[in-house]
C-alpha positions in Angstrom: -28.7 -18.2 51.4 -29.4 -15.3 53.6 -28.0 -13.4 56.5 -29.6 -10.7 58.6 -28.3 -7.2 58.8 -29.0 -3.5 59.1 -28.6 -3.2 55.3 -29.4 -6.1 53.0 -27.6 -6.7 49.7 -29.0 -9.2 47.2 -27.3 -11.6 44.8 -28.1 -13.8 41.7 -25.7 -16.8 41.1 -25.7 -19.8 38.7 -25.5 -22.5 41.4 -27.2 -25.1 39.0 -26.6 -25.5 35.3 -30.1 -26.8 34.2 -33.7 -26.2 35.3 -37.1 -27.8 34.6 -39.9 -25.4 34.4 -43.3 -27.3 34.4 -45.7 -26.4 31.7 -48.7 -24.4 33.1 -52.0 -26.1 32.8 -54.0 -23.2 34.1 -56.3 -25.6 36.0 -54.3 -25.8 39.1 -51.6 -23.9 41.1 -48.4 -23.9 39.0 -45.6 -26.0 40.3 -42.2 -24.6 41.3 -39.3 -25.0 38.8 -36.7 -27.5 39.8 -33.0 -27.0 39.3 -30.3 -29.7 38.8 -26.8 -30.0 37.6 -24.8 -28.5 40.6 -22.2 -25.9 39.5 -19.5 -25.7 42.0 -18.0 -22.4 40.6 -21.3 -20.8 40.8 -21.7 -21.8 44.3 -18.1 -20.5 45.0 -19.1 -17.1 43.5 -22.1 -17.0 45.9 -19.7 -17.8 48.8 -17.4 -15.2 47.7 -20.1 -12.6 48.1 -20.8 -13.9 51.6 -17.1 -13.8 52.3 -16.8 -10.2 51.1 -19.8 -9.1 53.3 -18.3 -10.9 56.3 -15.0 -9.1 55.6 -16.6 -5.7 55.5 -18.5 -6.3 58.6 -15.2 -7.0 60.3 -13.5 -3.8 58.9 -13.7 -1.1 61.4 -12.9 1.5 58.8 -15.6 0.7 56.3 -19.3 1.1 57.3 -18.6 1.3 61.1 -21.6 0.5 63.3 -23.4 -1.0 60.3 -23.8 -4.5 59.7 -24.4 -5.8 56.1 -26.7 -8.7 55.4 -27.4 -10.6 52.2 -30.0 -12.5 50.4 -28.8 -14.9 47.5 -30.7 -16.6 45.1 -29.9 -19.4 42.5 -30.8 -18.3 38.9 -30.3 -21.8 37.5 -29.1 -20.1 34.3 -32.8 -19.6 33.5 -34.2 -16.3 32.6 -37.5 -16.7 34.3 -36.0 -17.9 37.6 -33.4 -15.2 37.8 -36.0 -12.6 36.9 -38.4 -13.8 39.6 -35.4 -13.9 42.2 -34.7 -10.4 41.2 -38.2 -9.1 41.8 -38.2 -11.0 45.2 -35.0 -9.2 46.1 -36.3 -5.7 45.1 -39.8 -6.2 46.8 -39.0 -8.3 49.7 -40.5 -11.7 50.2 -43.4 -11.8 52.8 -43.6 -15.5 54.0 -45.9 -14.9 57.0 -48.2 -12.1 58.2 -48.6 -12.2 62.0 -51.8 -10.9 63.7 -50.4 -7.7 65.1 -49.6 -6.4 61.7 -45.9 -7.2 61.5 -44.4 -9.4 58.9 -41.4 -11.9 58.8 -39.2 -12.6 55.8 -36.5 -11.1 53.8 -36.3 -7.3 53.7 -36.0 -5.4 50.3 -32.5 -5.0 49.3 -30.6 -1.9 48.5 -28.7 -3.3 45.7 -28.0 -6.5 43.8 -25.0 -8.3 42.7 -25.8 -10.1 39.4 -27.0 -11.4 37.2 -24.3 -13.7 35.6 -25.6 -13.6 32.0 -26.5 -10.7 29.7 -30.0 -11.7 28.7 -31.3 -11.9 32.3 -29.5 -8.7 33.1 -31.1 -6.9 30.3 -34.7 -8.1 31.5 -34.0 -7.4 35.1 -32.4 -3.9 34.5 -35.3 -3.0 32.2 -37.7 -3.4 35.1 -35.6 -2.6 38.3 -34.1 0.4 36.4 -37.5 2.1 36.6 -37.2 2.1 40.5 -33.4 2.9 40.3 -32.4 -0.2 42.0 -28.6 -0.6 41.7 -27.6 -3.7 39.8 -23.8 -4.5 39.7 -23.2 -7.6 37.4 -19.9 -9.5 37.5 -20.4 -11.6 34.3 -22.7 -9.9 32.0 -20.7 -8.4 29.1 -23.2 -7.5 26.4 -22.2 -4.0 24.9 -25.9 -3.2 24.8 -26.0 -2.8 28.6 -23.7 0.2 28.3 -26.7 2.3 27.3 -27.1 4.1 30.5 -30.3 5.9 29.4 -31.8 2.6 28.9 -30.3 0.9 31.9 -29.7 3.7 34.3 -29.2 1.6 37.3 -27.0 -1.1 35.8 -23.2 -1.2 36.5 -20.7 -4.1 36.2 -17.2 -5.0 37.2 -16.4 -7.0 34.1 -15.5 -5.1 30.9 -18.1 -4.7 28.1 -17.9 -7.0 25.1 -17.1 -3.8 23.1 -13.8 -3.7 24.8 -13.4 -7.5 24.5 -14.0 -7.2 20.9 -11.5 -4.5 20.5 -9.0 -6.6 22.5 -9.6 -9.6 20.2 -9.0 -7.3 17.1 -5.7 -6.1 18.8 -4.6 -9.8 18.9 -5.6 -10.4 15.3 -3.7 -7.3 14.2 -0.7 -8.3 16.3 -0.3 -11.5 14.5 -1.4 -10.3 11.1 -4.6 -12.4 11.1 -7.0 -10.6 8.8 -9.2 -13.5 7.7 -11.3 -15.3 10.4 -14.5 -17.1 11.0 -16.9 -16.3 13.9 -19.1 -18.7 16.0 -21.7 -17.2 18.2 -24.2 -18.3 20.7 -27.9 -17.8 19.9 -28.6 -15.2 22.5 -27.8 -11.4 23.3 -24.3 -12.3 24.2 -23.4 -13.8 20.8 -25.5 -11.6 18.6 -24.2 -8.3 20.2 -20.7 -9.6 19.9 -21.0 -10.5 16.3 -22.4 -7.0 15.7 -19.8 -5.3 17.6 -17.0 -7.4 16.0 -18.3 -6.8 12.5 -18.6 -3.1 13.2 -15.1 -2.6 14.7 -13.5 -4.6 11.8 -15.2 -2.5 9.3 -14.3 0.7 11.2 -10.7 -0.2 11.7 -10.2 -2.1 8.4 -8.1 -4.6 10.1 -9.8 -7.7 9.0 -12.8 -9.4 7.7 -15.0 -12.4 8.6 -15.3 -15.2 6.1 -18.4 -16.6 7.9 -20.7 -16.0 10.9 -22.3 -19.1 12.3 -24.8 -19.5 15.2 -24.5 -22.5 17.3 -27.7 -24.2 18.3 -28.7 -24.5 22.0 -29.5 -28.1 21.7 -27.4 -30.8 20.2 -28.6 -30.6 16.6 -26.2 -32.9 14.8 -27.1 -31.9 11.3 -26.7 -28.2 12.0 -23.4 -28.8 13.7 -22.1 -30.9 10.8 -23.1 -28.2 8.4 -21.2 -25.6 10.5 -18.1 -27.9 10.7 -18.2 -28.4 6.9 -18.2 -24.6 6.5 -15.1 -24.3 8.8 -13.3 -27.1 6.8 -14.0 -25.4 3.4 -13.0 -21.9 4.6 -9.5 -20.6 4.0 -9.6 -18.8 7.4 -7.4 -20.4 9.7 -8.4 -18.5 12.8 -11.8 -19.2 14.4 -13.3 -16.7 17.0 -15.9 -18.3 19.4 -18.2 -16.1 21.3 -20.1 -19.0 23.0 -20.7 -20.8 26.3 -19.1 -24.0 27.4 -22.0 -26.2 26.5 -22.0 -24.9 22.9 -18.3 -25.7 22.5 -18.7 -29.3 24.0 -21.4 -30.1 21.3 -19.3 -28.4 18.5 -16.1 -30.0 19.4 -17.6 -33.6 19.4 -18.4 -32.9 15.7 -15.0 -31.3 15.0 -13.3 -34.6 16.4 -15.6 -36.7 14.1 -14.6 -34.6 11.1 -11.1 -34.4 12.1 -10.8 -30.6 11.5 -7.3 -29.7 12.4 -4.9 -26.7 11.8 -7.2 -24.2 13.2 -6.2 -21.4 15.6 -9.0 -21.0 18.2 -9.7 -17.7 19.8 -11.9 -17.9 22.8 -14.2 -15.2 24.5 -14.1 -14.8 28.2 -17.2 -17.1 28.3 -15.0 -20.1 28.0 -11.3 -19.3 28.1 -10.3 -19.9 31.6 -13.1 -21.9 33.1 -13.8 -24.7 30.5 -12.1 -27.5 32.3 -14.5 -29.8 30.6 -12.9 -29.0 27.2 -9.4 -29.5 28.4 -9.5 -33.3 27.8 -7.2 -35.7 25.8 -10.1 -36.0 23.4 -10.3 -32.3 22.6 -6.9 -30.9 23.2 -5.3 -32.1 20.0 -7.7 -29.7 18.4 -7.9 -26.9 21.0 -4.4 -26.8 22.0 -2.8 -23.5 21.4 -6.0 -21.6 21.9 -5.7 -18.0 22.6 -8.5 -16.3 24.6 -9.6 -13.3 26.5 -10.2 -14.0 30.3 -11.6 -11.9 33.1 -8.8 -10.3 35.2 -7.6 -12.8 37.7 -7.3 -11.7 41.3 -6.3 -12.7 44.7 -8.7 -12.7 47.7 -6.8 -13.3 50.8 -8.7 -15.4 53.4 -11.2 -16.9 51.0 -10.0 -20.4 51.2 -10.2 -20.3 55.1 -13.7 -19.0 54.8 -14.8 -21.8 52.3 -13.3 -24.4 54.7 -15.8 -23.1 57.4 -18.8 -24.1 55.3 -20.9 -26.4 57.3 -24.5 -27.5 56.5 -25.6 -27.2 60.1 -24.3 -23.6 60.2 -25.9 -22.5 56.9 -29.0 -24.5 56.9 -32.0 -22.4 56.4 -34.5 -24.6 54.7 -36.6 -27.3 56.5 -36.5 -29.5 53.5 -32.7 -29.7 53.5 -32.6 -28.3 50.1 -30.4 -25.1 50.7 -27.5 -24.2 48.5 -25.0 -25.3 51.2 -26.8 -28.7 51.6 -26.9 -29.3 47.8 -23.2 -28.5 47.7 -22.4 -30.9 50.6 -24.4 -33.6 48.9 -22.6 -33.1 45.6 -19.2 -32.9 47.0 -19.4 -35.9 49.4 -21.9 -37.9 47.2 -24.3 -38.4 50.2 -27.7 -37.5 51.2 -29.2 -35.8 54.2 -32.0 -37.6 56.0 -34.5 -38.4 55.2 -32.8 -39.8 52.1 -34.7 -40.4 48.8 -36.3 -43.7 48.3 -33.9 -46.4 47.2 -30.7 -44.4 48.1 -29.7 -46.4 51.1 -30.8 -49.7 49.5 -28.5 -48.7 46.6 -25.5 -48.3 48.8 -25.7 -44.5 49.1 -24.4 -42.8 52.4 -26.0 -40.3 54.6 -24.5 -37.0 55.2 -23.5 -36.1 58.8 -22.5 -32.7 58.4 -19.1 -33.6 59.9 -17.3 -34.5 56.7 -14.0 -32.6 56.2 -13.5 -30.5 53.0 -9.8 -30.7 53.2 -10.0 -34.6 52.8 -11.9 -34.5 49.5 -10.9 -33.3 46.0 -13.3 -30.5 45.4 -12.9 -27.6 42.9 -14.3 -25.1 45.3 -11.0 -24.9 47.2 -9.0 -24.1 44.2 -8.6 -20.3 44.4 -5.6 -20.1 42.1 -7.7 -18.9 39.3 -10.2 -16.5 40.8 -11.8 -14.6 37.9 -15.6 -14.3 38.2 -15.2 -14.6 41.9 -12.9 -11.5 41.7 -15.5 -9.5 39.9 -18.1 -10.6 42.6 -15.6 -9.3 45.3 -15.3 -6.0 43.5 -19.0 -5.7 43.1 -19.8 -6.1 46.7 -17.1 -3.7 47.8 -18.4 -1.1 45.2 -21.7 -1.2 47.0 -20.1 -1.1 50.3 -17.9 1.9 49.6 -20.9 3.6 48.0 -22.9 3.1 51.2 -19.9 4.4 53.4 -19.8 7.5 51.3 -23.5 8.0 51.6 -23.5 7.6 55.3 -20.6 9.9 55.8 -22.6 12.9 54.3 -22.7 15.9 56.3 -26.3 17.4 56.9 -26.7 20.5 54.9 -24.1 19.5 52.3 -25.9 16.7 50.8 -26.4 15.9 47.1 -30.2 15.6 47.5 -33.0 18.2 47.6 -32.3 21.0 50.0 -28.8 19.6 50.6 -30.2 16.8 52.5 -28.3 13.5 53.2 -29.7 9.9 53.3 -30.1 8.4 56.7 -29.7 4.7 57.8 -33.4 4.6 58.7 -34.7 5.9 55.4 -32.3 4.6 52.8 -33.6 4.4 49.4 -32.0 2.5 46.3 -31.9 5.6 44.2 -29.9 7.5 46.9 -27.4 4.7 46.7 -27.2 5.0 42.9 -25.9 8.5 43.2 -23.0 7.5 45.1 -22.3 4.3 43.1 -22.0 6.4 40.1 -19.0 8.2 41.7 -17.4 5.5 43.7 -13.5 5.0 43.4 -11.5 2.6 45.4 -8.6 0.1 45.1 -8.8 -3.6 45.9 -6.0 -5.2 48.1 -4.9 -6.9 44.8 -4.1 -3.3 43.6 -6.8 -2.9 40.9 -8.7 0.5 40.9 -12.4 0.2 40.6 -14.6 3.0 39.3 -17.4 3.3 36.8 -17.6 5.5 33.7 -20.6 7.4 32.4 -22.0 4.1 31.0 -21.7 2.1 34.2 -18.5 0.2 32.8 -15.6 -0.5 34.9 -12.0 0.5 33.8 -11.2 -2.4 31.4 -8.5 -4.9 31.7 -8.4 -8.5 30.4 -5.8 -11.3 30.7 -4.6 -13.1 27.5 -4.7 -16.9 28.0 -3.2 -19.7 26.1 -4.1 -23.4 26.3 -0.8 -25.3 26.7 -0.9 -29.2 25.9 2.1 -30.7 27.7 3.9 -33.8 26.4 2.6 -35.8 29.2 -1.0 -35.3 28.1 -1.8 -32.8 30.8 -3.0 -29.3 30.0 -2.4 -25.9 31.6 -4.1 -22.5 30.9 -1.3 -19.9 31.2 -1.4 -16.2 31.2 0.6 -14.8 28.3 -0.3 -11.1 28.4 -3.0 -8.6 29.0 -5.0 -6.0 27.3 -5.9 -2.9 29.3 -7.1 0.7 28.9 -5.6 3.6 30.6 -6.0 7.4 30.3 -2.3 7.9 29.5 -1.7 5.0 27.0 -5.2 4.3 25.8 -5.9 0.6 25.0 -2.6 -1.4 24.8 -1.9 -5.1 24.3 1.1 -6.6 26.1 2.1 -10.2 25.0 4.9 -12.4 26.0 5.2 -14.3 22.7 7.9 -16.7 24.0 5.5 -18.3 26.4 2.9 -18.9 23.7 2.2 -22.6 22.7 1.4 -23.0 19.0 -0.4 -26.2 18.2 1.2 -26.5 14.8 4.1 -28.4 13.3 6.1 -25.1 12.7 5.6 -24.0 16.2 4.7 -20.6 14.8 1.7 -18.4 14.5 -0.4 -19.6 11.4 -1.1 -17.4 8.4 -4.7 -16.5 8.0 -5.3 -14.0 5.2 -7.7 -14.1 2.3 -5.2 -12.4 0.0 -1.6 -12.0 0.6 -0.4 -8.4 1.1 0.2 -6.2 -2.0 3.8 -5.2 -2.1 4.9 -1.6 -2.8 4.4 -0.8 -6.3 1.1 -2.5 -6.5 -2.4 -1.5 -5.1 -5.4 -3.5 -4.1 -8.4 -4.0 -6.2 -11.2 -5.7 -4.4 -12.7 -8.9 -5.7 -16.2 -8.5 -6.8 -18.7 -9.9 -4.4 -16.2 -10.7 -1.8 -15.1 -9.2 1.4 -12.7 -6.2 1.3 -9.9 -8.5 2.7 -10.1 -10.5 -0.7 -8.4 -8.5 -3.4 -5.9 -8.7 -6.3 -2.8 -6.8 -6.5 -2.5 -4.7 -9.6 0.7 -2.9 -10.6 0.6 0.9 -10.5 0.3 2.4 -13.9 3.1 4.6 -15.4 3.6 7.7 -13.5 2.1 6.4 -10.3 3.7 4.9 -7.3 3.1 3.5 -3.8 5.7 2.5 -1.3 3.2 1.1 1.1 1.9 -2.5 1.3 -1.8 -3.0 0.9 -2.2 0.5 -0.6 -5.7 1.3 -1.8 -4.5 3.4 -4.7 -1.3 4.6 -6.3 -0.2 8.3 -6.1 0.7 10.3 -9.1 4.2 11.4 -9.2 4.9 15.2 -9.2 5.3 17.1 -12.4 9.1 16.8 -12.9 9.2 13.1 -11.6 8.3 9.7 -12.9 7.7 6.2 -11.5 10.8 3.8 -11.4 10.4 0.4 -13.0 9.3 -1.1 -9.6 6.8 1.6 -9.1 7.6 2.0 -5.5 9.0 5.6 -5.7 9.3 8.6 -7.9 12.6 9.4 -9.7 13.5 12.7 -11.6 12.4 12.5 -15.1 15.2 12.2 -17.8 15.7 15.6 -19.3 16.3 15.9 -23.0 17.4 18.7 -25.3 19.9 19.2 -28.1 23.1 19.1 -26.1 26.7 19.8 -26.9 27.7 16.7 -25.3 25.7 14.2 -27.5 26.9 13.0 -30.9 24.3 14.9 -32.9 24.9 18.1 -31.1 28.6 17.6 -31.5 28.2 17.0 -35.1 26.1 19.9 -35.7 28.4 22.2 -33.7 31.4 21.0 -35.6 29.6 21.7 -38.9 28.6 25.1 -37.8 32.1 26.1 -36.8 33.3 24.6 -40.0 31.1 26.6 -42.1 32.1 29.8 -40.1 35.7 29.0 -40.7 35.1 28.4 -44.4 33.3 31.7 -44.5 36.3 33.4 -42.9 38.7 31.7 -45.3 36.7 32.8 -48.4 36.5 36.2 -46.9 40.2 36.4 -46.5 40.6 35.1 -50.1 38.3 37.6 -51.4 40.0 40.5 -49.5 43.4 39.4 -50.6 42.3 39.2 -54.3 39.8 42.1 -54.1 41.5 44.0 -57.1 41.1 41.0 -59.5 38.5 41.2 -62.2 36.3 38.4 -61.0 35.7 40.0 -57.6 35.4 43.6 -58.9 33.0 42.4 -61.6 30.7 40.9 -59.1 30.0 43.8 -56.7 32.8 43.0 -54.0 30.9 45.1 -51.3 27.8 43.0 -51.5 29.9 39.8 -51.7 31.6 40.8 -48.5 28.2 41.4 -46.8 27.0 38.1 -48.0 29.9 36.3 -46.6 29.6 38.2 -43.2 25.9 37.4 -43.1 26.6 33.7 -43.9 29.0 33.7 -41.0 26.1 35.0 -38.7 23.9 32.2 -40.1 26.5 29.6 -39.3 26.9 31.0 -35.9 23.2 31.6 -35.1 22.7 27.8 -35.4 24.8 27.4 -32.1 21.9 29.2 -30.2 19.6 26.1 -31.0 22.2 23.8 -29.2 22.3 23.6 -25.4 19.8 23.8 -22.6 17.1 26.4 -23.6 17.1 29.5 -21.6 15.1 32.6 -21.8 17.7 34.7 -23.5 18.5 31.8 -26.0 15.0 31.3 -26.9 14.5 35.0 -27.5 17.7 35.5 -29.5 17.8 32.2 -31.6 14.9 33.0 -34.0 15.5 36.7 -34.0 19.3 36.1 -34.9 18.4 33.5 -37.4 15.7 35.7 -39.2 17.8 38.8 -39.3 20.9 36.9 -40.5 19.1 35.2 -43.3 17.2 38.2 -44.4 20.5 40.3 -44.5 22.1 37.4 -46.6 19.1 37.1 -48.9 18.7 40.9 -49.2 22.2 41.2 -50.3 21.7 38.5 -52.9 18.5 40.1 -54.1 20.3 43.5 -54.4 23.1 41.8 -56.4 20.6 40.2 -58.7 18.9 43.4 -59.3 22.3 45.1 -60.0 23.1 42.5 -62.4 19.8 43.2 -64.3 20.3 46.9 -64.2 24.0 46.6 -65.5 22.8 44.8 -68.5 19.9 46.9 -69.1 22.2 49.9 -69.1 24.4 48.4 -71.7 21.5 48.7 -74.2 20.7 51.9 -76.0 18.7 54.3 -73.8 19.1 52.2 -70.6 21.5 54.3 -68.8 19.0 55.8 -66.6 18.5 52.5 -64.8 21.8 52.5 -63.1 21.2 55.6 -61.1 18.9 53.8 -58.9 21.4 51.3 -58.1 24.4 53.2 -56.9 26.4 52.2 -53.8 24.3 54.1 -51.4 21.0 52.8 -52.9 22.3 49.2 -52.4 23.3 49.8 -48.7 19.9 51.4 -48.2 17.9 48.7 -49.8 19.7 46.0 -47.9 19.2 48.0 -44.7 15.7 48.7 -45.4 14.8 45.0 -46.2 16.7 43.8 -43.0 14.9 46.5 -40.8 11.5 45.0 -41.9 12.7 41.7 -40.5 14.0 43.3 -37.3 10.7 45.1 -36.8 8.9 41.6 -37.2 11.2 40.1 -34.6 10.8 43.0 -32.2 7.0 42.8 -32.4 7.2 39.2 -31.8 9.4 39.4 -28.8 7.5 42.2 -27.2 3.9 40.8 -27.8 4.6 37.1 -27.2 8.2 36.2 -26.5 9.5 32.6 -26.9 10.1 31.0 -23.6 11.7 27.9 -22.4 9.2 25.2 -21.9 9.2 21.6 -20.4 7.4 19.4 -22.8 6.1 16.0 -21.4 3.7 15.2 -24.3 6.2 13.3 -26.4 7.3 10.9 -23.6 5.8 10.8 -20.1 9.1 9.7 -18.5 11.1 12.4 -20.1 11.2 16.1 -19.9 11.9 17.7 -23.4 13.4 21.2 -22.8 12.4 23.3 -25.8 11.7 26.8 -26.7 7.9 27.5 -27.0 7.3 29.9 -29.9 4.9 32.2 -27.8 3.2 33.1 -31.1 3.2 30.7 -34.1 2.1 33.5 -36.2 5.2 35.5 -35.4 7.5 32.5 -36.4 5.3 32.1 -39.6 5.8 35.8 -40.6 9.5 35.7 -39.9 9.9 32.6 -42.0 7.5 33.8 -44.7 9.3 37.1 -45.1 12.7 35.2 -45.7 10.7 33.0 -48.2 9.4 36.0 -50.1 12.8 37.6 -50.6 14.3 34.3 -51.6 11.6 33.8 -54.1 12.1 37.3 -55.6 15.9 36.7 -55.9 15.2 33.3 -57.5 12.7 34.9 -59.9 14.9 37.8 -61.0 18.0 35.7 -61.3 16.0 33.1 -63.4 15.1 36.0 -65.8 18.5 37.1 -66.3 20.2 33.7 -66.3 20.8 33.9 -70.2 22.3 37.4 -70.5 25.5 37.5 -72.4 28.5 37.1 -70.4 30.9 34.4 -69.9 30.6 34.6 -66.1 27.0 35.5 -65.5 26.6 35.4 -61.6 22.7 35.2 -62.2 23.1 31.5 -63.0 24.8 31.0 -59.8 22.2 33.0 -57.8 19.4 31.0 -59.5 20.9 27.7 -58.6 21.7 28.8 -54.9 18.1 30.2 -54.4 16.7 27.0 -55.8 18.6 25.0 -53.2 17.7 27.5 -50.5 13.9 27.4 -51.3 14.1 23.5 -51.6 15.7 23.2 -48.2 13.2 25.5 -46.4 10.0 24.1 -48.2 11.2 20.6 -47.0 12.0 22.0 -43.5 8.4 22.9 -42.6 6.7 19.5 -42.8 9.9 17.8 -41.2 10.0 20.3 -38.4 6.4 19.9 -37.5 6.6 16.1 -37.5 9.8 16.0 -35.4 9.4 15.4 -31.8 11.4 17.1 -29.0 15.0 17.9 -29.5 14.9 16.5 -33.0 12.9 19.7 -34.0 15.8 21.8 -33.1 18.2 19.5 -34.9 16.1 19.8 -38.0 16.1 23.6 -37.7 19.9 23.6 -37.2 20.3 21.2 -40.2 18.1 23.4 -42.5 20.2 26.5 -41.4 23.4 24.8 -42.1 22.2 23.1 -45.4 21.0 26.4 -46.8 24.0 28.3 -45.5 26.3 25.8 -47.2 24.2 25.8 -50.1 24.7 29.5 -50.6 28.3 29.5 -49.6 29.2 26.7 -52.1 27.1 27.8 -55.1 27.7 31.6 -54.9 31.4 31.4 -53.9 32.7 28.0 -55.1 33.2 28.8 -58.7 34.9 32.2 -57.9 37.3 30.5 -55.4 38.0 27.8 -58.0 39.0 30.4 -60.6 40.9 32.5 -58.1 43.0 29.7 -56.8 43.0 27.0 -59.4 42.4 28.8 -62.7 44.0 32.2 -62.4 44.1 32.4 -66.1 40.4 32.9 -66.3 40.6 35.8 -63.8 41.0 38.4 -66.4 38.7 41.1 -67.8 38.7 39.5 -71.3 37.9 36.1 -70.0 35.0 37.5 -67.9 33.6 39.6 -70.7 33.8 36.5 -73.0 36.2 38.2 -75.4 39.2 35.8 -74.8 39.7 32.3 -76.3 
């Protein structure tokens, strides 16, 4: 088809489905390829370009005083034919050279609308891009064509497959479909779509592909059966198909044979809205509910009226009666133009008159309710027209070319138009804005379609949403879920996952050798949690927190220390206070009876000091009960060490005094008493206690005990304890007490058999034996006791040794004072009474 004009635009359209290209013999002139299988929609797309140019020519505000013409070729969905057509459009087709040097034929075009497929567009753009001939495709979606360095003159009014892939991923994410199969065609369209889908899924982590199968071009039954078996065995309930209609027809025939149901199909724009051949009672039980991405539908006012004006006598431009229009006419009215083929009339065929009425025949070309590729053709023509208009409105001296020059109508070059096409920006009557980005891609927008299978057996392809990109909101999916038809018994979206989501408290562990969407859910280990679904790893709780039983959040660790409120702490506190009270009672008894012989004979002053120090020993045990704080940690061992040294020092001095007294009773032994007078006794006790005080001071200054949160015993508990700071300091403190106790025991043991009815050395020997036994047993038990039990062991040792000293030293005396007063006489004590 062609039309003369001041400026010619070219077009490539699939007016026929199939072609026959004779094999070259190289012995004669090659025969021309023939096309068959008339494609009404392709012819309507060509007519849409003719209509757009006619509309532009009638628009006084766009390209005034310039008439656009066109030259349109049929590519027959064949790479070679489309490529040859593009070269003819770019170079001009010289049909006849006249003797005066002029030529007739079609002029070279300034821009081309087409091609309809990705593979021919790649080939054509690779060559014509060298000459900067603008190419605006209306249906080539391969993302590879977005490489503007490789295809500098390629533009398109249909979104790239890269956006289509992201749109499909948004739908998958919306319905929670993370496990799908992919079917692709064996061409650039399918292969690049598969590559983009796999890349985007890996990048976003939103899903995985169970399988990728390439559908054969021909009807290879064995291969199709194998692919259908893969689909049957797969656990993926969603099947994405980046294919052409012809592929789907062959595949669906095999799907019907194998009765593969319960699949949710997702269609690419290649067959979503135009595949009427698939919407049949045979296929719809399987394809009903299909969701797909479709080219944006548009409205073109006046197109139907333009199509009704088609007449073979008006558009006839081929002497053989084989033009596009004639073939459309013959196809629509099932007639043939004269001369008719041999046998046509004999077989009952009719001749075309050219006067047939299109409105009286059921033809698809007049159905303009679903203009999608046609709308893209319309926008492509207007993009070239607006670019030409901008170019011709250039003011000389302010142009974009060398020396600020402008292009002129008489010397237009394709590369000059390319400059303005990159910057074109306009709105269609339907309200869509058209502009191209740095890759030559249009602002992307897709309709989301749903195949509805009605109860009466009819079908309907309905719009249920859109996917669009904008500078303000980015890429967004808008769906009307209430309108979506689901071809399942539940009438709800299916579940399509390899593994169910891991709940909070568990994390994903990928199954070996399988995609990342296939995983096991492993509970978080102790001390780690996750409150998200499908978490890759569990997060460790902070130091003072621990995981709850569900492992979905951290809770404060239980705190543990020897408390006044627990039974053990209460018992120890009560025992400590009891010991303190008993000491106070004994002290009162001794003060009240301080003039009696039994008290005077046993060094009453030292006895009072022992009782006071024992009270301190009982009371210092309270410092080990309650939550450890800095002052209690520093004071508890110092108070314990000094109290016990004071007590044991007094006992040691008492023992030494006993020994000195008995030595003084022997001839020549009087000198020994001068070393154990009252002042010497006090001084000795003070000196021995000062050594312990010095040890404690050094320990506190150099490495003071501090409160410590211990989590080594139990991970879910915090045991509050006092860290020694220096184990050596505690060992020296305890060792010094042990040395004094051993000396007291040794001296008391030596004088245990001295003559006296009431020899206190025996009591001291027995008390020191108990004292040493308690503290020798304390060391291994203390080391092996965990947490607050260590404090309890130490308190028990303090109380046991204190009670041991109190009972053994003062029990017999109190017994005599209170119950046997007759023994509390000087004679009885000296052993001279009966």
